[in-house]
C-alpha positions in Angstrom: -2.1 -2.2 -41.2 -0.5 1.2 -41.9 -2.7 1.7 -44.9 -5.8 1.1 -42.9 -4.7 3.7 -40.4 -4.0 6.0 -43.3 -7.6 5.6 -44.5 -8.9 6.2 -41.0 -6.8 9.4 -40.8 -8.2 10.4 -44.2 -11.7 9.9 -43.1 -11.1 11.8 -39.8 -9.5 14.7 -41.8 -12.5 14.8 -44.2 -15.0 14.9 -41.4 -13.0 17.7 -39.8 -12.9 19.5 -43.1 -16.7 19.2 -43.4 -17.4 20.3 -39.9 -14.9 23.1 -39.6 -13.2 24.1 -42.9 -11.3 27.0 -41.3 -9.5 24.6 -38.9 -7.7 22.9 -41.8 -4.5 24.4 -42.9 -2.8 24.0 -46.3 0.0 21.9 -44.9 -2.5 19.3 -43.5 -4.3 19.3 -46.9 -0.9 18.6 -48.7 -0.1 15.9 -46.2 -3.5 14.4 -46.9 -3.0 14.4 -50.6 0.4 12.8 -50.3 -1.0 10.1 -48.0 -3.8 9.4 -50.4 -1.4 9.3 -53.3 0.8 6.9 -51.4 -2.2 4.7 -50.6 -3.2 4.6 -54.3 0.3 3.7 -55.3 0.6 1.0 -52.7 -2.9 -0.3 -53.6 -2.0 -0.4 -57.3 1.2 -2.4 -56.5 -0.7 -4.8 -54.4 -3.4 -5.2 -57.1 -0.7 -5.9 -59.7 0.9 -8.5 -57.4 -2.5 -10.1 -56.8 -3.2 -10.2 -60.5 0.1 -11.8 -61.2 -0.5 -14.4 -58.5 -4.0 -15.1 -59.8 -2.5 -15.7 -63.3 0.0 -18.1 -61.8 -2.7 -19.9 -60.0 -4.9 -20.1 -63.1 -1.9 -21.6 -65.0 -1.4 -24.1 -62.3 -5.1 -25.0 -62.3 -4.9 -25.5 -66.1 -1.9 -27.8 -65.8 -3.6 -29.8 -63.0 -6.7 -30.2 -65.2 -4.5 -31.4 -68.1 -2.7 -33.9 -65.8 -6.1 -35.1 -64.5 -7.3 -35.7 -68.0 -4.1 -37.6 -68.8 -4.5 -39.7 -65.7 -8.1 -40.4 -66.5 -7.1 -41.6 -70.0 -4.4 -43.8 -68.6 -6.8 -45.3 -66.0 -9.3 -46.0 -68.8 -6.6 -47.7 -70.8 -5.5 -49.8 -67.8 -9.2 -50.7 -67.1 -9.7 -51.7 -70.8 -6.5 -53.9 -70.8 -7.5 -55.5 -67.5 -11.0 -56.3 -68.9 -9.3 -57.8 -72.0 -6.9 -59.8 -69.9 -9.8 -61.0 -67.7 -11.8 -62.1 -70.7 -8.8 -63.9 -72.1 -8.2 -65.8 -68.8 -11.9 -66.7 -68.6 -11.8 -68.0 -72.2 -8.7 -70.0 -71.4 -10.2 -71.4 -68.2 -13.4 -72.3 -70.1 -11.4 -73.9 -72.9 -9.3 -76.0 -70.4 -12.4 -76.9 -68.4 -14.1 -78.1 -71.7 -11.0 -80.0 -72.7 -10.7 -81.6 -69.2 -14.4 -82.5 -69.3 -14.0 -84.0 -72.8 -11.1 -86.1 -71.5 -13.3 -87.6 -68.8 -12.9 -85.1 -66.0 -10.2 -87.0 -64.3 -7.4 -84.5 -64.9 -9.7 -81.6 -63.9 -9.3 -82.4 -60.2 -5.8 -83.9 -60.2 -2.9 -82.2 -58.5 -0.7 -82.5 -61.6 
């Protein structure tokens, strides 16, 4: 990345400044300051973009959690209705079985 190269150039310049301050001219120092400023501006823009994307992702996560809760509630309602229906069918079967047995059991096994 260009910014990474800019940081490497900055580090090299600072090492040169430490080791031989007289070899650094004013123009190089100005260029260094400009490059560092540009790096800071670009980094700030990137950070703002990342923060915005993070907020979008957080909102999407929140919506997904709400939808999951809604689906869980719907599933529980379906399960409850299924259990009620199953209980009604069992009661009906037992009632008819009892009625058939009371009638002598003949119609219990008939094809009609």
